[in-house]
N, C-alpha and C positions, 0 to 999 in steps of 0.2 A: 662718981662723976668724972674724975680724972681719966679713968680707963675708958669711959664712954666717949669722952672727947677725943681720946687717942684713937679709938676705932673710927670715929668720924673723920679725923685728919687722914688716916691711912686710906679710907674709902675715897676721900676727896683727891688724894694723890693719884689713885688708880683711875678715877674718872677723868682728871685733867690729862693724865698720860694718854688715855685713849682718844680724847678730843684733840689734843695737840698733835698726836701721832697721825690722826686722820687728816688734819689740816695740812701737815707737812707732806704727807703722801699725795694729797690732792693738788697742792701747789707744785710739787715736784713733777707730777704728770703734766700739768698745764705748761710749766716752764720748759720741760723737755720737748713737748709738742711744738711750742712756739719757736724753740731753737731749731728744730728740724725744718720747720717751714721757712725760717730765715735763711737757712742754707740753700733751700730750693729757690728762694727769691733772688739770692745773690747770683746763682747760676743763670737764672733768667735774665737778670740785669746785665751780666757779662755777655750773654748771647745777643741781646739787643744792641749793646755798645759795639760789639764786633761787626754785626751786620749793618748798622747804621752809623759808622764812625764819621762819615762826612756830615751827618746831621747832629753830631755830638753837642755843639754849642747850643743849638735850638732845643735839643732834648733836655739838656741840663737846665736851661732857663724855664722850660715848661714844668719840669719836676720840682725845682726849687720853689716855684710860685704856687704849687698845688698843695692845698691843705691835706688832701688824701695821701699824698706822698709822705708828708711828715707824720701823719697818723700811722702809716705802715711802719715807718722807722721807729716810732715810739712803741707800738704794740709788739713788733716782731724782733726788735733789737734791744731797745732800752729796758723794756719790761723783763725779758729773760735775764739780763745782766743784773738788774736790781733784785729780781726775784730770787736768784741764787744767793745773794747776800742776805735777803730776808729769811730764806729757808734755813740758812746756816745759823742765823740769830735765833730762830724759833727752836731749832734743835738744841741749842745751848739752854734756852729758857726751859724747854721741856725736861731736859736732864736735870738741871740745877734745881728747879722748883719742885719737881716730883720726888727727887732723891731727898731734898731737904724736908719736905712734908712727911715722907715715909719714915725717915730717921727720927723726926720729932714725934710722930705718932707712936713709934715703937718705944721711944723714951718714956712717953706718958704711960704706956702699958707695962713698963718695967722690963722690956725685952733687951734693952741695951743701957749702958751706963751714962751715955750722953750723946750729944749731936753737935756737929760743927756749925760755925756761922755760915750764913748764906754765901759770903764771898769765897769761903773755902771750897764750895762746890764748883766754882768756876775753875779752880786749879784741878779739881778731880775730873772735871769734864775734859780739860785740855790733856790731862794724862791719859784718860780713856781714849780720846781721839788719837793720840800718839801711839798707844798700844794697838788700836785697831788698824792704823796705817801700817804699823810694823808687821802685823799678822798678814795683812793683804800683800805687802811687799814680799814677805817670805813665800807666800803662796804663789805669787807671780814668778818669783825666781825658781821655785820648785817646778812649776809647769814648763818654764822655759828650758830648764836643764833637761827635763824629760823629752822635750821636743828636739833639742840638739842631739841627744843620745839616739833618738829614733832616726834622725836624718843620717847620722854617722853610720849607724848599723845598716840602714838601707843602702848607703853608698858602698860600704865594704862588701856587703852581700852581693851587690851587682857585679863588682870586680871579681869576686870569688866565683860567681856563676859563669863569668866569661873565660874561665880557665886558669886564672891566677889570682891569688889573694892580694888585694890592694894593701900595701904595707902601712896601715895606720896613718900616722901623721907625717910620714916621710914623703917628700916630693909631691905634695898635694896640688901645687899650682898647675893650672892648665888642664886638669882632668874634670870629667863630668860624667853623668849618667843620664839616661833617658827616663824621665818621669813625667807621665801624662803628655808625651810629645815634646817635652822641652828638655834641654840639657841643664843639669843643676849640679853644682859642686859645693857641698856644705862646708868644706874646709876653707875655700876661698871666701865664702859668705861669712863664716865665723871670723876669719882673719880681718876682713874689712870692717865688720861690726866692732870688733875689739879695738882696732886702731882708731876708728872714728870715736868710740867712747873715750879713749885716752885723750884725743884732741879736744873733745867737749870739756873734759876736766882739766884742760890746759896743761897736760904733761908734754914735755919736749922729748920724751923717750917712751918706748913701749916696754922697757925693762923696769917693771914696777912690781910692788908687792901690795898686799891688801891693807897694810898699815898706812902706806902712802896714800892709797885710794881714800881711806876714811878721813885722813887729815885734809886732803885736797877738797873732798866733798863738803866737809864742815866749813871750810874757808869760803868756797864758792856759794854754798847754800845761804850763808849769812850775807854775802855780798849781793846776791840776786833774789833774795826772798821778797815776794810781792809786798808783804806787810812792812818791809823796811825800805821800800822804794816808792814813796808816794808820788814823786815827780815824774816817774816813767813806768811803763808797763813791762815788767820783767817776767810775767807769768810763763810765756813760752820758753824763755831761756831757763827758768827754774825747772820746768818740766823736763827739758833736755838733760839738765844736770842730774835730776832724779833718775831718769831712764838710764843714763850712763853709769851711775853708781849701782843701780840694780843689776846691770849686766856684768860689771867688773867684780864678780865674786871670786873667792879663793879658788873655787873649782875651775872657773874660766881662765883665771890667770895661770893656773897650773897647766891647763890644756894648751893655752897659747905658747907657753914656754916649751912644751913637748913638741909642738908643731915646728918650732925653730931649729930643733936638733937635727 
């Protein structure tokens, strides 16, 4: 009887996983669609305001008094915002509940020695999310490094084909090569992006090492994390800090230092 109940619990966990997964995917599609439409509506609104700026007071009075306007605001702006929060909550419930039921079912079947309390699965979910974010961050860094290497290679090959090899990192300022009809200098682009990332992380110098980057990132991430700033929206600032941290890798710090020599 105990093993039969264990099989039922495992089957229930798989069923709930499929149902909740389908709900999350469906809601994600709807929220993304509404978010895309909201961007289009904002552009239309900016166009109307630009063309009819002299009628702006009358237009605002008309819109604010229109129930249809508030319906649009609710459907295309408020719903996507709340929807993302709800989807995040559903993902947490999906992981925690299904993992708990699966472990409990396997415990009844004798496949493992025990199972954790339901609260412990919240911590497991948070760790899983952190690990997933770290994997995604490393993958973004890898792709970005490959893209920079491709740009530098194309840049040096261009100068080599012009009759003289362009000397790596030396004297990169002011040079460029024709790429699809435009002049592009990856060295200047890299330098500007590196120095901007340093400013985002609030360094007052570009002579930094990766240990300093990690310390400064932790300090600013804690200061501007959206969950720790209920009284103000720091999401955009937090994203800028994350992007700067992802760019200031050991490889990019080494490359920038070579460019200064």
